[in-house]
C-alpha positions as CSV (number, residue, x, y, z in Angstrom):
1,M,-11.2,-9.8,8.0
2,I,-12.4,-12.0,5.3
3,H,-14.2,-15.1,6.5
4,I,-12.6,-17.4,3.9
5,R,-15.0,-20.0,2.6
6,Q,-13.5,-23.4,2.1
7,D,-16.5,-24.9,0.3
8,L,-16.1,-22.8,-2.9
9,T,-14.6,-24.0,-6.1
10,P,-14.5,-22.4,-9.6
11,A,-17.2,-24.8,-10.7
12,S,-19.4,-23.8,-7.8
13,L,-19.3,-20.2,-9.1
14,E,-20.1,-21.1,-12.7
15,G,-23.8,-20.1,-12.4
16,K,-22.8,-16.7,-11.1
17,I,-20.2,-16.3,-13.8
18,Q,-22.7,-17.1,-16.5
19,A,-25.1,-14.6,-15.0
20,L,-22.4,-12.0,-15.0
21,F,-21.6,-12.4,-18.7
22,S,-25.3,-12.5,-19.5
23,A,-25.8,-9.2,-17.7
24,S,-22.6,-7.9,-19.3
25,A,-23.8,-8.3,-22.8
26,A,-26.7,-5.9,-22.2
27,K,-24.5,-3.4,-20.4
28,L,-22.0,-3.3,-23.2
29,R,-24.7,-2.8,-25.9
30,G,-26.2,-0.1,-23.7
31,I,-22.9,1.8,-23.6
32,Q,-22.5,1.5,-27.4
33,S,-25.9,3.0,-28.0
34,T,-25.3,6.2,-26.0
35,W,-21.5,6.7,-26.0
36,N,-20.2,9.6,-28.0
37,P,-16.5,9.2,-28.9
38,S,-16.0,12.9,-29.2
39,K,-16.6,13.2,-25.4
40,G,-13.7,10.9,-24.5
41,A,-13.6,7.5,-22.8
42,P,-16.4,6.5,-20.5
43,V,-15.1,6.5,-16.9
44,F,-17.9,6.1,-14.3
45,T,-21.7,6.1,-14.2
46,I,-23.9,8.8,-12.9
47,N,-27.5,7.7,-12.4
48,G,-26.7,4.5,-14.3
49,E,-25.2,6.1,-17.4
50,Y,-21.6,6.1,-18.3
51,T,-20.0,9.5,-18.4
52,S,-16.6,10.9,-19.3
53,R,-14.0,12.6,-17.1
54,G,-11.2,14.0,-19.1
55,W,-8.0,13.4,-17.1
56,T,-5.7,11.0,-18.9
57,E,-8.3,8.9,-20.8
58,W,-6.8,5.9,-19.0
59,T,-10.1,3.9,-19.3
60,Q,-10.5,3.6,-23.0
61,G,-8.7,0.3,-23.2
62,F,-11.0,-1.1,-20.6
63,Q,-14.0,0.0,-22.7
64,F,-12.9,-1.8,-25.8
65,G,-11.2,-4.6,-23.9
66,S,-14.4,-5.4,-22.2
67,D,-16.0,-6.2,-25.6
68,I,-13.0,-8.5,-26.4
69,L,-13.3,-10.3,-23.0
70,Q,-17.1,-10.7,-23.7
71,F,-16.3,-12.5,-26.9
72,D,-13.6,-14.6,-25.2
73,A,-16.1,-15.7,-22.6
74,T,-19.2,-16.2,-24.8
75,G,-18.0,-16.6,-28.4
76,D,-20.4,-13.8,-29.5
77,D,-18.7,-12.5,-32.7
78,S,-20.5,-9.2,-32.5
79,F,-18.4,-8.2,-29.5
80,L,-15.2,-9.3,-31.2
81,E,-16.0,-7.1,-34.2
82,T,-16.9,-4.1,-32.0
83,G,-13.8,-4.5,-29.9
84,R,-11.5,-5.0,-32.8
85,E,-13.0,-2.1,-34.9
86,H,-12.8,0.4,-32.1
87,T,-9.2,-0.7,-31.2
88,V,-8.0,-0.2,-34.8
89,R,-9.9,3.0,-35.3
90,L,-9.4,4.8,-31.9
91,M,-6.6,3.4,-29.9
92,A,-3.5,4.5,-31.9
93,P,-3.0,7.7,-29.8
94,H,-2.6,5.6,-26.7
95,I,0.3,3.6,-28.2
96,T,2.4,6.8,-28.6
97,H,1.1,8.7,-25.5
98,I,4.3,9.9,-23.8
99,G,2.3,11.6,-21.0
100,V,1.0,8.7,-19.1
101,H,2.1,5.5,-17.2
102,D,-1.1,3.6,-18.2
103,H,0.2,1.7,-21.3
104,G,-0.5,-1.7,-19.8
105,F,-4.1,-0.7,-19.0
106,N,-5.0,0.7,-22.4
107,N,-3.0,-1.3,-24.9
108,V,-2.6,-4.7,-23.4
109,S,-6.4,-4.7,-22.7
110,T,-7.0,-4.2,-26.4
111,Y,-4.1,-5.0,-28.8
112,G,-2.7,-7.5,-26.3
113,N,-6.0,-9.4,-25.8
114,L,-6.5,-9.5,-29.6
115,L,-3.0,-10.9,-30.2
116,R,-3.5,-13.4,-27.4
117,L,-6.7,-14.7,-28.9
118,M,-5.0,-15.0,-32.3
119,N,-2.1,-17.0,-30.7
120,E,-4.7,-19.2,-29.0
121,G,-6.4,-19.9,-32.3
122,R,-9.6,-18.2,-31.2
123,I,-9.6,-15.8,-34.0
124,T,-8.4,-16.2,-37.6
125,D,-4.6,-15.9,-37.9
126,N,-3.9,-13.2,-40.4
127,A,-0.2,-12.2,-40.9
128,W,-0.8,-8.5,-41.4
129,E,-3.2,-8.2,-38.5
130,R,-0.8,-10.1,-36.3
131,H,2.0,-7.8,-37.2
132,F,-0.2,-4.8,-36.5
133,Y,-1.0,-6.0,-33.0
134,E,2.6,-6.9,-32.3
135,L,3.9,-3.5,-33.5
136,A,1.3,-1.8,-31.2
137,I,2.5,-3.7,-28.2
138,K,6.2,-3.3,-29.0
139,C,5.8,0.5,-29.4
140,S,3.6,0.8,-26.3
141,G,6.2,-1.0,-24.1
142,A,9.0,1.2,-25.4
143,I,7.0,4.4,-24.9
144,Q,6.2,3.4,-21.3
145,A,9.8,2.7,-20.7
146,V,10.9,6.2,-21.8
147,R,9.1,7.7,-18.7
148,W,12.1,6.9,-16.5
149,S,13.5,8.4,-13.3
150,K,16.7,7.2,-11.7
151,I,16.9,6.4,-8.0
152,A,20.0,7.3,-5.9
153,G,22.1,4.2,-5.5
154,G,20.7,2.5,-8.6
155,G,17.5,1.5,-10.2
156,G,14.6,3.6,-11.2
157,Y,10.9,3.7,-12.0
158,V,8.3,4.5,-14.7
159,Y,7.1,7.9,-13.4
160,S,3.4,8.7,-13.2
161,F,1.5,11.5,-15.1
162,N,2.2,13.7,-12.1
163,G,5.8,14.0,-13.2
164,P,9.4,12.6,-12.8
165,H,9.2,12.8,-9.0
166,S,6.2,10.5,-8.8
167,L,6.0,6.7,-8.4
168,F,2.4,5.4,-8.4
169,V,1.6,2.0,-7.0
170,D,-0.9,1.5,-9.8
171,T,1.9,1.2,-12.4
172,I,2.9,-2.3,-11.2
173,R,-0.1,-3.7,-13.0
174,S,0.5,-1.6,-16.1
175,L,4.0,-3.1,-16.4
176,R,2.4,-5.8,-18.5
177,A,3.2,-3.5,-21.5
178,L,6.9,-3.8,-20.8
179,G,6.7,-7.5,-20.3
180,Y,4.7,-8.2,-23.4
181,S,6.9,-6.0,-25.5
182,H,10.0,-7.8,-24.2
183,K,8.4,-11.2,-25.0
184,L,8.0,-10.0,-28.6
185,G,11.8,-9.3,-28.7
186,H,11.6,-5.5,-28.5
187,V,14.0,-3.1,-26.9
188,L,14.1,0.7,-26.3
189,M,16.7,2.4,-28.4
190,G,18.5,5.3,-26.7
191,E,21.2,7.8,-27.5
192,N,24.1,6.4,-29.6
193,D,21.9,3.4,-30.5
194,K,22.1,2.1,-26.9
195,K,19.8,-0.8,-26.3
196,I,17.7,-0.5,-23.2
197,S,16.2,-3.7,-21.9
198,L,12.4,-3.5,-21.3
199,L,12.8,-6.5,-19.0
200,G,15.4,-4.6,-17.0
201,R,13.1,-1.6,-16.6
202,L,10.2,-3.9,-15.6
203,V,12.4,-5.5,-12.9
204,E,13.8,-2.2,-11.6
205,H,10.3,-0.6,-11.5
206,A,8.9,-3.6,-9.7
207,E,11.7,-3.5,-7.1
208,A,11.2,0.2,-6.5
209,T,7.5,-0.4,-6.0
210,A,8.2,-3.3,-3.6
211,K,10.7,-1.1,-1.6
212,Y,8.9,2.3,-1.5
213,S,5.2,1.6,-2.1
214,V,4.8,-1.5,0.2
215,Y,5.4,-1.6,3.9
216,Y,6.7,-4.6,5.9
217,D,6.5,-3.7,9.6
218,E,10.2,-2.9,9.8
219,G,10.1,0.5,11.5
220,R,10.1,2.6,8.3
221,D,7.8,5.1,10.0
222,S,5.2,5.3,12.7
223,Y,2.5,3.8,10.5
224,D,4.5,0.9,9.1
225,L,2.0,-1.9,9.0
226,R,3.0,-5.0,7.0
227,G,1.2,-5.1,3.7
228,R,-0.2,-1.6,3.6
229,T,0.6,0.5,0.5
230,A,1.2,4.1,-0.3
231,H,-0.5,5.4,-3.5
232,E,2.4,7.7,-4.4
233,S,6.0,7.8,-3.5
234,I,7.8,11.1,-3.9
235,F,11.5,11.5,-4.9
236,N,13.8,14.4,-5.3
237,V,14.6,14.4,-9.0
238,N,17.8,16.3,-8.4
239,D,19.5,13.6,-6.5
240,G,17.2,10.6,-6.8
241,N,16.5,10.3,-3.1
242,F,13.2,9.1,-1.7
243,R,11.4,11.9,0.3
244,C,8.0,10.8,1.5
245,P,4.8,8.8,0.8
246,N,1.8,10.7,-0.7
247,S,-1.7,10.0,-1.7
248,Q,-3.7,11.3,-4.7
249,Q,-6.9,9.2,-4.5
250,G,-6.7,7.8,-0.9
251,Y,-7.4,9.5,2.4
252,A,-3.9,10.2,3.5
253,P,-0.2,9.2,2.8
254,F,-0.2,7.0,6.0
255,S,-3.5,5.2,5.3
256,T,-4.1,2.6,2.6
257,W,-6.2,3.4,-0.4
258,T,-7.6,-0.1,-1.1
259,R,-7.6,0.2,-4.9
260,G,-3.9,1.0,-4.8
261,L,-3.5,-2.0,-2.6
262,A,-5.4,-4.2,-5.1
263,W,-3.2,-3.0,-8.0
264,A,-0.1,-4.1,-6.1
265,M,-1.7,-7.5,-5.3
266,V,-2.5,-8.4,-8.9
267,G,0.5,-6.7,-10.3
268,F,3.1,-8.6,-8.2
269,A,1.2,-11.9,-8.6
270,E,1.0,-11.6,-12.3
271,E,4.6,-10.6,-12.7
272,L,5.6,-13.6,-10.6
273,E,3.9,-15.8,-13.2
274,F,5.6,-13.9,-16.0
275,I,9.1,-14.2,-14.5
276,A,8.6,-17.9,-13.9
277,E,8.4,-18.5,-17.6
278,L,11.6,-16.7,-18.5
279,E,15.0,-18.4,-18.7
280,D,17.5,-17.9,-15.9
281,A,20.0,-16.3,-18.4
282,E,17.5,-13.5,-19.1
283,L,17.2,-12.7,-15.5
284,E,20.8,-12.8,-14.5
285,P,21.8,-9.3,-15.6
286,F,19.0,-7.9,-13.3
287,G,19.9,-9.7,-10.1
288,G,18.9,-13.3,-10.9
289,R,15.9,-15.4,-10.4
290,D,16.1,-15.8,-6.6
291,H,16.5,-12.0,-6.0
292,I,13.7,-11.0,-8.4
293,E,11.2,-13.6,-7.3
294,G,12.2,-13.0,-3.7
295,F,11.2,-9.3,-3.6
296,M,8.1,-9.9,-5.8
297,R,6.8,-12.7,-3.6
298,R,7.5,-10.7,-0.4
299,A,5.4,-7.8,-1.7
300,A,2.6,-10.0,-3.1
301,E,2.2,-12.0,0.1
302,A,2.3,-8.9,2.3
303,T,-0.3,-7.0,0.3
304,C,-2.6,-10.0,-0.1
305,D,-2.4,-10.7,3.7
306,F,-3.2,-7.0,4.4
307,Y,-6.2,-7.2,2.1
308,I,-7.5,-10.3,3.8
309,E,-7.1,-8.8,7.2
310,N,-8.6,-5.4,6.3
311,S,-11.6,-6.2,4.2
312,A,-15.2,-6.9,5.4
313,S,-16.0,-10.5,6.1
314,D,-17.5,-11.0,2.6
315,G,-14.2,-9.9,1.0
316,I,-15.3,-6.4,-0.2
317,P,-13.1,-3.6,1.2
318,Y,-14.1,0.0,2.1
319,W,-12.4,2.6,0.0
320,D,-9.6,3.4,2.4
321,T,-8.5,1.6,5.6
322,G,-8.0,5.0,7.3
323,A,-11.2,6.7,6.1
324,P,-12.1,9.3,8.7
325,N,-15.7,8.0,9.5
326,L,-14.9,4.3,9.3
327,H,-14.9,4.1,13.1
328,K,-18.6,5.0,13.1
329,L,-19.3,1.6,11.6
330,G,-18.0,-0.2,14.7
331,D,-16.5,-3.6,14.1
332,W,-17.0,-3.5,10.4
333,G,-14.4,-6.1,9.6
334,S,-16.4,-8.8,11.4
335,R,-19.5,-8.5,9.2
336,A,-20.4,-8.3,5.5
337,S,-19.8,-5.0,3.7
338,D,-22.5,-2.4,3.7
339,P,-22.5,-0.2,0.6
340,F,-25.7,1.6,1.9
341,N,-24.1,2.8,5.2
342,P,-24.2,6.6,5.8
343,Y,-20.5,7.1,6.7
344,E,-18.0,5.7,4.2
345,P,-18.3,4.0,0.8
346,V,-17.0,0.6,-0.2
347,D,-15.0,0.1,-3.4
348,S,-16.2,-2.8,-5.4
349,S,-13.6,-2.0,-8.1
350,A,-10.8,-2.8,-5.5
351,A,-12.5,-6.1,-4.9
352,A,-12.6,-6.9,-8.6
353,I,-8.9,-6.2,-9.0
354,G,-7.8,-7.7,-5.7
355,A,-9.7,-11.0,-6.3
356,Q,-7.5,-11.8,-9.2
357,G,-4.4,-11.1,-7.2
358,L,-5.5,-13.5,-4.5
359,L,-6.3,-16.2,-7.1
360,R,-3.1,-15.8,-9.1
361,L,-0.9,-15.8,-6.0
362,G,-2.7,-18.8,-4.5
363,R,-2.2,-20.7,-7.7
364,Y,1.5,-19.7,-8.0
365,L,2.3,-20.6,-4.5
366,Q,-0.2,-23.5,-4.3
367,D,-1.5,-21.8,-1.2
368,E,-5.1,-22.7,-0.4
369,R,-5.6,-19.6,1.9
370,Y,-5.1,-17.1,-0.9
371,W,-7.0,-19.2,-3.5
372,Q,-10.0,-19.7,-1.3
373,A,-10.0,-16.0,-0.3
374,G,-10.1,-15.0,-4.0
375,L,-13.0,-17.3,-4.6
376,T,-14.8,-15.8,-1.5
377,V,-14.4,-12.3,-2.9
378,C,-15.7,-13.4,-6.3
379,N,-18.7,-15.2,-4.7
380,S,-19.7,-11.8,-3.1
381,L,-18.9,-9.6,-6.1
382,F,-20.8,-11.7,-8.6
383,D,-24.1,-11.4,-6.6
384,T,-26.3,-8.7,-5.1
385,P,-25.9,-6.0,-4.0
386,Y,-22.8,-5.8,-6.3
387,L,-23.7,-7.4,-9.6
388,S,-26.2,-5.1,-11.4
389,S,-29.4,-6.8,-12.6
390,D,-31.1,-3.5,-13.7
391,P,-31.2,-3.5,-17.5
392,S,-31.4,0.3,-17.6
393,H,-28.1,0.6,-15.6
394,Q,-25.0,0.6,-17.8
395,G,-22.7,-0.5,-15.0
396,L,-22.0,-4.1,-14.3
397,I,-20.5,-4.0,-10.8
398,L,-22.1,-1.5,-8.5
399,H,-20.8,0.6,-5.5
400,A,-17.4,1.6,-7.0
401,V,-15.4,4.7,-6.0
402,Y,-13.2,6.8,-8.4
403,H,-11.8,9.8,-6.6
404,R,-13.2,10.4,-3.2
405,P,-11.0,13.4,-2.2
406,N,-11.9,15.2,-5.4
407,G,-15.6,14.5,-4.9
408,W,-16.0,13.1,-8.4
409,D,-18.3,10.2,-7.4
410,H,-22.1,10.5,-7.5
411,A,-23.7,10.4,-4.1
412,P,-27.5,10.0,-4.5
413,D,-28.4,10.7,-0.9
414,A,-28.0,13.6,1.6
415,D,-25.4,11.7,3.5
416,G,-22.9,12.4,0.7
417,V,-21.7,8.8,0.5
418,P,-21.2,7.5,-3.1
419,R,-23.1,4.3,-3.9
420,G,-25.0,2.6,-6.6
421,E,-22.6,3.5,-9.4
422,A,-20.0,1.6,-11.5
423,C,-16.6,2.4,-13.1
424,M,-15.0,1.2,-16.3
425,W,-11.9,-0.4,-14.6
426,G,-14.1,-2.2,-12.0
427,D,-16.4,-3.6,-14.7
428,Y,-13.4,-4.7,-16.9
429,H,-11.6,-6.4,-14.0
430,A,-14.8,-8.2,-12.9
431,R,-15.1,-9.6,-16.4
432,E,-11.4,-10.5,-16.4
433,V,-11.5,-12.4,-13.2
434,A,-14.7,-14.1,-14.2
435,L,-13.0,-15.1,-17.5
436,Y,-10.0,-16.3,-15.5
437,L,-12.2,-18.7,-13.6
438,L,-14.4,-19.7,-16.6
439,R,-11.3,-20.8,-18.4
440,L,-10.3,-23.0,-15.5
441,I,-13.8,-24.5,-15.4
442,E,-13.8,-25.2,-19.2
443,N,-10.2,-26.5,-19.2
444,K,-9.1,-23.8,-21.7
445,P,-5.6,-22.2,-21.8
446,Y,-4.6,-20.4,-18.6
447,L,-5.4,-16.7,-18.8
448,R,-2.2,-14.6,-19.0
449,F,-1.4,-11.2,-20.5
450,W,1.3,-12.6,-22.8
451,S,1.1,-15.4,-25.2
């Protein structure tokens, strides 16, 4: 369980945040010097150098988005130019990619961040450039909404790259593409010119995720612990009925893969912030404000509580709460995380993602417990042994895990436990949560995905 520190404030972390962005600059330049676009997007490091893993190219937006966040935090125009140039030149296929659920990851991190900066007056307002970014976000949200499966009894979900039967917990964070597109006034046009609301699909997908991906200790099955999550929920596409939980990247369907948990934490917290700024009339056709905020808040609180209760004392989780050798660590929850243990890896990327969920939920609810827990996670993440100080290592946040069941992660020692490497989504989200806090410290506009 996290030993929540009450003495931390955003200002008390400013030195660590500045050190993070100082290290980040060298890391990004290192990637630029070795990265070959023809090999696909960089995904994770092996012996300190970013490598590709062709699967769905879901990390490209994090690559270029990191440059944009670096500019946002530091004002270094060279990163703005790199991020903008690569976005314009290489991201177009992601806008119209009908085969993935990752639109909010790729396109909001790039086109969305650039549009946000323009709306904030941080970059020059050019009408054609603005329209270009807006069109990219509009199309991305509509394309994401096309991947739709209906659920028996009503509702539906944006199905994963596994196919129409598959609801991923990850997608709750990628819903930002639907939200942003809706805010820009866009809709999905269907047969006979039927207008399909992107807000409606956002709400229905979020409700499906809250119902089928998150547990509430209500006797759903023998492993129904409040706040735990299933990575994948399987449906019968013939009749729309839910069949069972599953896991792709976690240990088992009935354990909790902590990165999936973290996606739910930040996804629900961020969507609560988004819904709060919409008019009641917009929400009424989809159940109304009380209903929508009710199920989102319930899921956000449950997952954030579970994270607090099932992480090491410093706020860093192990990769899965049911990992088969975790018991060999003894009472691991009562002490700081140990990425060098010979039994099971930690996942720093889950911490980078989950920290933002804790902070956003804490601010939304004005709840000090979540807020201070988020600061506690950041305090650990932005320091050794997680923040990389080695200039020859391209990763920013060390000890991340990608796909433990598939054995894709580099394990440097004979014990076979991955350690010492970084991943593109972990580095991006560490930059994002650091920027979130830096903006609060500097009294700049609150960091949100829409503008």
